[in-house]
N, C-alpha and C positions, 0 to 999 in steps of 0.2 A: 197212571193215567197221563196221556200226553195231550197237550193243548196246542192247536195250530195257531200261528200268528199270521195275520193278513199283511199285505204290503203297506197298509196304513198304520201298522203297529198295534192293531187291536186283536184280541183273541177272536177266533172264528165266530164264536157266539156273542161277541161284544161284552164279555164279562170282565169283571175286575176281581183280582185276588188281593186282599188287604190283610196285613198282619199288624196287630196292635200289641205293643209291648207295654205292660203295666207292672206295678209292684204291689201285689196283694190287693185287698179289698178297700183301699183308702177312698175317701170321698172323691179325690181327683181321678183315680182310676175308674171308679164307677161312673163318674160324669163323662169321661172320655168314651167309655163303652156305650153309654146311652146316647151320647151325641153322634157317635159313628153309626149306630143302628138307625137313628132317625134320619141322618143325612142319606144313608144308603137307600132307605125305603122311599124317601122323597125324590132322589135323583138317579138312582140305579136300580129301581125295583125289579127284582127277579134276575138281575145281572151281576151279582156280587157274591163273594165268599169271604167271610171274616174269620180269621184265626186270632184268638186272644192268647198271648203268651205271658204268663205270670212269672216274672224273673225271680220271685221269692221261691218258687217251686223248681224252676229250671234256669238257674243263673248262667249256665254255660251257653245258652242260646244267644246271649247278648253279644258275644264276640263275633259271631257269624255275620250279623247285620250292623256291626259297629255302633251299638247303642250307647250313647253317652248321657242321655237325659230321658226322663219318663214323665208322662206317657209319650211314646213315639209310635206313629203310624207309618207303615211302609206299604207302598203299592208295589207288589211283586210282578203282577201282570195287569195290563199289557206293559211291555218294556217301553222306555227305560224305567228303572227303579226310581220311585219318587218317595220323599220322606217329609212328614209333617210332625212337629213336636208341640205338645201342649194338650189341653183338655178338649180340643176340637170344638169349642163353643163358637168360634168365629167361622160360620159356614162358608162365607165367601173366600176366606183365606184357605180353608181346607180344599174347596173346589179348585182354586187356582193352584194350590200346592200339589194336588193329585193330577192336575192337568186334565180335568174332566171338561171336554170340549162342549161347545154349544149344542152340537148335534146329539150329544149324549144326554142332554137335559130334556129333550123332547120325548 
């Protein structure tokens, strides 16, 4: 599936592709997943896709996105690539890190 990118750098449908790297079902991993889902529902409802990558299952995927700490969230679309490290409990830090603009919050 191809996704078109507008001149503003957003996908044509305004959606976000997010990849969250975790290590198993640890409390920190589960907290990061829950925090990400909550943040997306509150700020990107209907305009996001989350992929959770468990590096205990597929460790080879860490090299492609240069993962050095866990959990790590990567915004793959819209470009440019953005990265946030931690359990994602600081909503403001995550929104700034993902460059979710004010118009995206409406």
